[in-house]
PyMOL commands that place a pseudoatom at each C-alpha (Angstrom):
pseudoatom trace, name=CA, resn=MET, resi=1, chain=A, elem=C, hetatm=0, pos=[28.407, 13.319, 15.470]
pseudoatom trace, name=CA, resn=ASN, resi=2, chain=A, elem=C, hetatm=0, pos=[26.028, 13.892, 13.084]
pseudoatom trace, name=CA, resn=VAL, resi=3, chain=A, elem=C, hetatm=0, pos=[24.880, 12.172, 9.803]
pseudoatom trace, name=CA, resn=ASP, resi=4, chain=A, elem=C, hetatm=0, pos=[25.570, 14.482, 6.402]
pseudoatom trace, name=CA, resn=ALA, resi=5, chain=A, elem=C, hetatm=0, pos=[22.062, 13.771, 5.291]
pseudoatom trace, name=CA, resn=ALA, resi=6, chain=A, elem=C, hetatm=0, pos=[20.452, 14.189, 1.608]
pseudoatom trace, name=CA, resn=SER, resi=7, chain=A, elem=C, hetatm=0, pos=[20.680, 17.737, 0.091]
pseudoatom trace, name=CA, resn=LEU, resi=8, chain=A, elem=C, hetatm=0, pos=[17.561, 19.786, -0.253]
pseudoatom trace, name=CA, resn=GLU, resi=9, chain=A, elem=C, hetatm=0, pos=[18.076, 19.546, -4.052]
pseudoatom trace, name=CA, resn=GLU, resi=10, chain=A, elem=C, hetatm=0, pos=[18.291, 15.673, -3.755]
pseudoatom trace, name=CA, resn=LEU, resi=11, chain=A, elem=C, hetatm=0, pos=[15.119, 15.601, -1.394]
pseudoatom trace, name=CA, resn=GLY, resi=12, chain=A, elem=C, hetatm=0, pos=[13.608, 17.915, -4.682]
pseudoatom trace, name=CA, resn=LEU, resi=13, chain=A, elem=C, hetatm=0, pos=[14.078, 15.489, -7.022]
pseudoatom trace, name=CA, resn=LEU, resi=14, chain=A, elem=C, hetatm=0, pos=[12.900, 12.609, -4.958]
pseudoatom trace, name=CA, resn=GLU, resi=15, chain=A, elem=C, hetatm=0, pos=[9.965, 14.458, -4.447]
pseudoatom trace, name=CA, resn=CYS, resi=16, chain=A, elem=C, hetatm=0, pos=[9.419, 14.887, -7.929]
pseudoatom trace, name=CA, resn=LEU, resi=17, chain=A, elem=C, hetatm=0, pos=[9.886, 11.023, -8.903]
pseudoatom trace, name=CA, resn=HIS, resi=18, chain=A, elem=C, hetatm=0, pos=[7.764, 10.294, -6.128]
pseudoatom trace, name=CA, resn=ALA, resi=19, chain=A, elem=C, hetatm=0, pos=[4.963, 12.352, -7.580]
pseudoatom trace, name=CA, resn=ILE, resi=20, chain=A, elem=C, hetatm=0, pos=[5.521, 11.325, -11.214]
pseudoatom trace, name=CA, resn=ALA, resi=21, chain=A, elem=C, hetatm=0, pos=[5.865, 7.335, -10.158]
pseudoatom trace, name=CA, resn=HIS, resi=22, chain=A, elem=C, hetatm=0, pos=[2.157, 7.394, -8.497]
pseudoatom trace, name=CA, resn=GLY, resi=23, chain=A, elem=C, hetatm=0, pos=[1.026, 9.482, -11.807]
pseudoatom trace, name=CA, resn=GLU, resi=24, chain=A, elem=C, hetatm=0, pos=[0.761, 12.790, -9.026]
pseudoatom trace, name=CA, resn=GLU, resi=25, chain=A, elem=C, hetatm=0, pos=[0.538, 16.689, -10.503]
pseudoatom trace, name=CA, resn=LEU, resi=26, chain=A, elem=C, hetatm=0, pos=[3.467, 17.951, -10.067]
pseudoatom trace, name=CA, resn=ALA, resi=27, chain=A, elem=C, hetatm=0, pos=[3.693, 21.584, -8.107]
pseudoatom trace, name=CA, resn=GLN, resi=28, chain=A, elem=C, hetatm=0, pos=[4.199, 24.796, -10.919]
pseudoatom trace, name=CA, resn=ARG, resi=29, chain=A, elem=C, hetatm=0, pos=[7.220, 25.517, -9.105]
pseudoatom trace, name=CA, resn=SER, resi=30, chain=A, elem=C, hetatm=0, pos=[8.669, 21.766, -10.209]
pseudoatom trace, name=CA, resn=TYR, resi=31, chain=A, elem=C, hetatm=0, pos=[8.217, 22.456, -13.903]
pseudoatom trace, name=CA, resn=ALA, resi=32, chain=A, elem=C, hetatm=0, pos=[12.029, 23.397, -14.538]
pseudoatom trace, name=CA, resn=LEU, resi=33, chain=A, elem=C, hetatm=0, pos=[12.815, 20.154, -12.509]
pseudoatom trace, name=CA, resn=ARG, resi=34, chain=A, elem=C, hetatm=0, pos=[10.357, 17.836, -15.220]
pseudoatom trace, name=CA, resn=ASP, resi=35, chain=A, elem=C, hetatm=0, pos=[11.839, 19.488, -18.028]
pseudoatom trace, name=CA, resn=ARG, resi=36, chain=A, elem=C, hetatm=0, pos=[15.444, 18.597, -16.861]
pseudoatom trace, name=CA, resn=LEU, resi=37, chain=A, elem=C, hetatm=0, pos=[14.451, 15.390, -15.819]
pseudoatom trace, name=CA, resn=ILE, resi=38, chain=A, elem=C, hetatm=0, pos=[13.002, 14.477, -19.162]
pseudoatom trace, name=CA, resn=GLU, resi=39, chain=A, elem=C, hetatm=0, pos=[16.291, 15.829, -20.810]
pseudoatom trace, name=CA, resn=ALA, resi=40, chain=A, elem=C, hetatm=0, pos=[18.247, 13.494, -18.791]
pseudoatom trace, name=CA, resn=GLY, resi=41, chain=A, elem=C, hetatm=0, pos=[16.174, 10.438, -19.644]
pseudoatom trace, name=CA, resn=LEU, resi=42, chain=A, elem=C, hetatm=0, pos=[14.776, 10.091, -16.279]
pseudoatom trace, name=CA, resn=ALA, resi=43, chain=A, elem=C, hetatm=0, pos=[10.761, 10.731, -17.144]
pseudoatom trace, name=CA, resn=THR, resi=44, chain=A, elem=C, hetatm=0, pos=[8.843, 10.672, -20.502]
pseudoatom trace, name=CA, resn=GLN, resi=45, chain=A, elem=C, hetatm=0, pos=[5.743, 12.783, -21.532]
pseudoatom trace, name=CA, resn=THR, resi=46, chain=A, elem=C, hetatm=0, pos=[3.320, 10.610, -23.430]
pseudoatom trace, name=CA, resn=GLU, resi=47, chain=A, elem=C, hetatm=0, pos=[-0.468, 11.177, -23.817]
pseudoatom trace, name=CA, resn=GLU, resi=48, chain=A, elem=C, hetatm=0, pos=[-1.142, 9.131, -20.785]
pseudoatom trace, name=CA, resn=GLY, resi=49, chain=A, elem=C, hetatm=0, pos=[1.078, 12.397, -19.035]
pseudoatom trace, name=CA, resn=LEU, resi=50, chain=A, elem=C, hetatm=0, pos=[4.550, 11.846, -17.066]
pseudoatom trace, name=CA, resn=SER, resi=51, chain=A, elem=C, hetatm=0, pos=[6.152, 8.491, -16.196]
pseudoatom trace, name=CA, resn=LEU, resi=52, chain=A, elem=C, hetatm=0, pos=[9.412, 7.429, -15.061]
pseudoatom trace, name=CA, resn=THR, resi=53, chain=A, elem=C, hetatm=0, pos=[11.703, 5.798, -17.499]
pseudoatom trace, name=CA, resn=PRO, resi=54, chain=A, elem=C, hetatm=0, pos=[13.650, 2.780, -16.076]
pseudoatom trace, name=CA, resn=ALA, resi=55, chain=A, elem=C, hetatm=0, pos=[16.682, 5.259, -15.244]
pseudoatom trace, name=CA, resn=GLY, resi=56, chain=A, elem=C, hetatm=0, pos=[13.973, 7.401, -13.581]
pseudoatom trace, name=CA, resn=ILE, resi=57, chain=A, elem=C, hetatm=0, pos=[12.744, 4.311, -11.472]
pseudoatom trace, name=CA, resn=GLU, resi=58, chain=A, elem=C, hetatm=0, pos=[16.255, 3.792, -10.114]
pseudoatom trace, name=CA, resn=ARG, resi=59, chain=A, elem=C, hetatm=0, pos=[17.178, 6.945, -9.317]
pseudoatom trace, name=CA, resn=CYS, resi=60, chain=A, elem=C, hetatm=0, pos=[14.001, 7.431, -7.533]
pseudoatom trace, name=CA, resn=ARG, resi=61, chain=A, elem=C, hetatm=0, pos=[15.356, 4.205, -5.472]
pseudoatom trace, name=CA, resn=SER, resi=62, chain=A, elem=C, hetatm=0, pos=[18.740, 5.324, -4.985]
pseudoatom trace, name=CA, resn=LEU, resi=63, chain=A, elem=C, hetatm=0, pos=[17.567, 8.385, -3.232]
pseudoatom trace, name=CA, resn=GLN, resi=64, chain=A, elem=C, hetatm=0, pos=[15.234, 6.323, -1.300]
pseudoatom trace, name=CA, resn=HIS, resi=65, chain=A, elem=C, hetatm=0, pos=[17.901, 3.964, -0.037]
pseudoatom trace, name=CA, resn=ARG, resi=66, chain=A, elem=C, hetatm=0, pos=[20.264, 6.944, 0.751]
pseudoatom trace, name=CA, resn=VAL, resi=67, chain=A, elem=C, hetatm=0, pos=[17.496, 8.855, 2.561]
pseudoatom trace, name=CA, resn=ALA, resi=68, chain=A, elem=C, hetatm=0, pos=[16.304, 5.577, 4.763]
pseudoatom trace, name=CA, resn=SER, resi=69, chain=A, elem=C, hetatm=0, pos=[20.140, 4.946, 5.299]
pseudoatom trace, name=CA, resn=ASP, resi=70, chain=A, elem=C, hetatm=0, pos=[21.084, 8.680, 6.606]
pseudoatom trace, name=CA, resn=ARG, resi=71, chain=A, elem=C, hetatm=0, pos=[17.842, 7.980, 8.853]
pseudoatom trace, name=CA, resn=GLU, resi=72, chain=A, elem=C, hetatm=0, pos=[19.240, 4.473, 9.946]
pseudoatom trace, name=CA, resn=ALA, resi=73, chain=A, elem=C, hetatm=0, pos=[22.938, 5.777, 10.642]
pseudoatom trace, name=CA, resn=GLN, resi=74, chain=A, elem=C, hetatm=0, pos=[21.085, 8.668, 12.873]
pseudoatom trace, name=CA, resn=ARG, resi=75, chain=A, elem=C, hetatm=0, pos=[19.496, 6.247, 14.616]
pseudoatom trace, name=CA, resn=ALA, resi=76, chain=A, elem=C, hetatm=0, pos=[22.268, 4.667, 15.375]
pseudoatom trace, name=CA, resn=LEU, resi=77, chain=A, elem=C, hetatm=0, pos=[24.293, 7.333, 16.293]
pseudoatom trace, name=CA, resn=ASP, resi=78, chain=A, elem=C, hetatm=0, pos=[21.430, 8.372, 18.518]
pseudoatom trace, name=CA, resn=GLY, resi=79, chain=A, elem=C, hetatm=0, pos=[20.948, 4.887, 20.097]
pseudoatom trace, name=CA, resn=GLN, resi=80, chain=A, elem=C, hetatm=0, pos=[24.466, 5.050, 21.326]
pseudoatom trace, name=CA, resn=GLN, resi=81, chain=A, elem=C, hetatm=0, pos=[22.910, 7.433, 23.950]
pseudoatom trace, name=CA, resn=ALA, resi=82, chain=A, elem=C, hetatm=0, pos=[19.112, 5.737, 24.077]
pseudoatom trace, name=CA, resn=SER, resi=83, chain=A, elem=C, hetatm=0, pos=[18.089, 2.480, 25.126]
pseudoatom trace, name=CA, resn=GLU, resi=84, chain=A, elem=C, hetatm=0, pos=[18.834, -0.468, 22.239]
pseudoatom trace, name=CA, resn=ASP, resi=85, chain=A, elem=C, hetatm=0, pos=[15.125, -1.024, 22.926]
pseudoatom trace, name=CA, resn=ASP, resi=86, chain=A, elem=C, hetatm=0, pos=[14.000, 1.748, 21.380]
pseudoatom trace, name=CA, resn=GLN, resi=87, chain=A, elem=C, hetatm=0, pos=[15.897, 0.803, 17.992]
pseudoatom trace, name=CA, resn=PRO, resi=88, chain=A, elem=C, hetatm=0, pos=[15.107, -1.312, 15.176]
pseudoatom trace, name=CA, resn=SER, resi=89, chain=A, elem=C, hetatm=0, pos=[17.479, -3.947, 14.711]
pseudoatom trace, name=CA, resn=MET, resi=90, chain=A, elem=C, hetatm=0, pos=[19.456, -4.304, 11.522]
pseudoatom trace, name=CA, resn=ILE, resi=91, chain=A, elem=C, hetatm=0, pos=[17.978, -7.284, 10.745]
pseudoatom trace, name=CA, resn=VAL, resi=92, chain=A, elem=C, hetatm=0, pos=[14.355, -5.466, 10.584]
pseudoatom trace, name=CA, resn=VAL, resi=93, chain=A, elem=C, hetatm=0, pos=[15.122, -3.192, 8.705]
pseudoatom trace, name=CA, resn=ALA, resi=94, chain=A, elem=C, hetatm=0, pos=[17.427, -4.805, 5.969]
pseudoatom trace, name=CA, resn=LYS, resi=95, chain=A, elem=C, hetatm=0, pos=[13.865, -7.000, 6.008]
pseudoatom trace, name=CA, resn=SER, resi=96, chain=A, elem=C, hetatm=0, pos=[12.023, -3.616, 5.563]
pseudoatom trace, name=CA, resn=VAL, resi=97, chain=A, elem=C, hetatm=0, pos=[14.433, -2.925, 2.435]
pseudoatom trace, name=CA, resn=SER, resi=98, chain=A, elem=C, hetatm=0, pos=[14.000, -6.371, 0.919]
pseudoatom trace, name=CA, resn=ALA, resi=99, chain=A, elem=C, hetatm=0, pos=[10.367, -6.187, 0.947]
pseudoatom trace, name=CA, resn=GLU, resi=100, chain=A, elem=C, hetatm=0, pos=[10.445, -2.617, -0.310]
pseudoatom trace, name=CA, resn=LEU, resi=101, chain=A, elem=C, hetatm=0, pos=[12.625, -4.023, -3.598]
pseudoatom trace, name=CA, resn=ASN, resi=102, chain=A, elem=C, hetatm=0, pos=[10.656, -7.140, -4.175]
pseudoatom trace, name=CA, resn=GLU, resi=103, chain=A, elem=C, hetatm=0, pos=[7.219, -4.981, -4.665]
pseudoatom trace, name=CA, resn=ILE, resi=104, chain=A, elem=C, hetatm=0, pos=[9.297, -2.935, -6.499]
pseudoatom trace, name=CA, resn=ARG, resi=105, chain=A, elem=C, hetatm=0, pos=[10.113, -5.359, -8.912]
pseudoatom trace, name=CA, resn=ARG, resi=106, chain=A, elem=C, hetatm=0, pos=[6.845, -7.319, -8.258]
pseudoatom trace, name=CA, resn=SER, resi=107, chain=A, elem=C, hetatm=0, pos=[5.100, -3.895, -10.118]
pseudoatom trace, name=CA, resn=GLU, resi=108, chain=A, elem=C, hetatm=0, pos=[7.583, -3.692, -12.940]
pseudoatom trace, name=CA, resn=ASP, resi=109, chain=A, elem=C, hetatm=0, pos=[7.054, -7.518, -13.732]
pseudoatom trace, name=CA, resn=THR, resi=110, chain=A, elem=C, hetatm=0, pos=[3.527, -6.388, -14.297]
pseudoatom trace, name=CA, resn=GLY, resi=111, chain=A, elem=C, hetatm=0, pos=[4.384, -3.263, -16.075]
pseudoatom trace, name=CA, resn=GLN, resi=112, chain=A, elem=C, hetatm=0, pos=[3.439, -0.938, -13.536]
pseudoatom trace, name=CA, resn=ASN, resi=113, chain=A, elem=C, hetatm=0, pos=[5.160, 2.341, -13.050]
pseudoatom trace, name=CA, resn=ALA, resi=114, chain=A, elem=C, hetatm=0, pos=[3.953, 3.197, -9.655]
pseudoatom trace, name=CA, resn=SER, resi=115, chain=A, elem=C, hetatm=0, pos=[4.762, 1.313, -6.488]
pseudoatom trace, name=CA, resn=PRO, resi=116, chain=A, elem=C, hetatm=0, pos=[3.644, 1.111, -2.809]
pseudoatom trace, name=CA, resn=ALA, resi=117, chain=A, elem=C, hetatm=0, pos=[7.508, 0.668, -2.366]
pseudoatom trace, name=CA, resn=LEU, resi=118, chain=A, elem=C, hetatm=0, pos=[8.068, 4.280, -3.611]
pseudoatom trace, name=CA, resn=ASP, resi=119, chain=A, elem=C, hetatm=0, pos=[5.868, 5.957, -0.756]
for i in range(1, 119): cmd.bond("trace and resi %d" % i, "trace and resi %d" % (i + 1))
show_as sticks, trace
zoom trace
């Protein structure tokens, strides 16, 4: 049994959103996507550069959670055949996700756009 992983389009979107959140320059191949992100209200162009809107931040989080849950689901399926000692427990995963969300919330409270949780 396999997990339907995030599509290449979703992964490309996540890559772009992540780069914008961290103030990184987008690859030239991403310019068309950048324009679509601005039109969709997920990013804005300012004098300081490109930044995510609140909707863009939420979309980035959503995609990150999707990728993380896909990975964890695949590990769980693989774990049926492997030793349970090699697999992280759901409690550990939940604590990790909770810590990431808390870090994102703290960065929002301080007005920062980028967060280590968006890594």
